[in-house]
N, C-alpha and C positions, 0 to 999 in steps of 0.2 A: 504494500500500500504506500502511496506517495503522500507526504505531508502536505497539508494545505498551507500555502504561502501567499496570503492576500496582498502584501505590499509588493513583493516581487512580481506577482501576477498583474497587479495594477500597473506597475512600471512597464512591464512587457506589453500590455495592452495599449498603453499610451504611446510607446515607441512604434507599435504596429500602425496605430492610427496616424501618427505623425508621418511615417513613411508613405502611407497612402495619400495623405494630403500633399506631400512634397512631390510625389510622382504625378498627381493630377495637376498641381500648380506648374511644374516645370515642363511636363511633356504632354499634358492633356490626355493622359491615359489612365486606365483603371489598373491598380496594383494587384492584379490577380495572378498568382504564381503559375497556374496552368497556362494562362494566356501568354505570360512573359516567356515561359519555357518553350511553348510551342512556337512562338515568334523567333526565339533564338535559333531553334532548329531550322525553321524556314529561312532565316537570314543567312545561314551557313550555306544553303543551296545556291547555285548560280542565279536562279530566278527569284531569290528571296528579297527581303526588305533592304532598304538602304542601310549602309554601315552605321550611320548615326542612330538608327533604330536598334540595331544589334548591340551597339556599344553600351547604352544605358541599361538595356535589359541584361546583358552579360554582367555588368557591374552590380546590378541588383541581386542576381543569383549568387555571384561571388561573395557579396556582402552577407547573404544568408548563411553561406558556408563558413566564412571567416569569423563572423561574430562570436559563435560559441568557442571557437579556437582561441580568439583573443581574450575572451572572458576567462577561459581556463588558464591561460598564460599569466594573467594578472592576479591569479589566486582564487578565482571563483570556483566553487565546487559545483559540479554538474552530476546530478543523479537522475538517470532515466532507465527505466526497465523496458527492454525491448525483447521480444521473443527470439530465442536462438534457433527456432525452426525456420530454416531458410526457405523451404518450399512454401510454408504458410505465408511468410513475408512476401515472397515473389507473387503468389496468388493475390494477396491483399493489395500489393502495389498495382498489379494489372487491373484489379477491380476498381481501385480508386481512379486510375487513368481512364478506364472505360466510363466510369460515372462522371468524371469531369468533362469528358467529351459529350456524353449524353445530355448533361445538364448545362452545357455551354459555359462552364466555369467551375470554380472551386470555392472553398470556404472563404478564402481571402477576397476573391472577386465578388462573390455574392454576399457573403456574411459581413464583411467589413465595408466594402465600397458600395455594393448594391443596396444594402439596408440603409446606409447613410444617405443615399440618393432617393430613398423611399420608393425603390423599384418593386413593383408587385411581383414581377418575374423572379427577382432575387428572394423575396419573401417566401414564395412557393418553394424555391430551390432549397433555402435554408431549412424550412419546416420539413421538407422531404429528406434531406441528408441527416438532419438531427434525429428524425424518427427512425431512419435506417440504422444510425449509430446506436441509439438506445436499444433497438430490437437486437442488434448484433451482440451488444454487451450482455443483454439479458439471456439470450440463447447460449452464448459461450460460458457465462458464469453460473447460470442457474438451471439450464436445461442439460447442457453437456458436462457441467461440473468443473469447468476450468478455473484457473486462478484469476 
């Protein structure tokens, strides 16, 4: 079980919100991770987006990767429990990728940016993936007896 850390959680949420505002202010784009990642892959292809589109998106993703590394280097403790079942993790990753494609976005795009813009489509998406998440946890923990 992970400890509840309200102040760290609040600070993290504020930083996520700030990054979404900065991306919208500077680039006029939604800070949705699935869209940013998809556009990076598209920009790498010869017929992809302009390099300036690729550059800010690549910097955003590299920041997501670098931030916990830098936090750890300056002495912050990072505790996260992730399954060691690689097959389950691969299937879960593919399902998340399929879901973001089907829902035209992810939790950051719909949940942070879409809800902030009062988008009905994002509201429906958030309700759908939250319900699916609740159902998944219930089945895994209470029906199948997992941890």
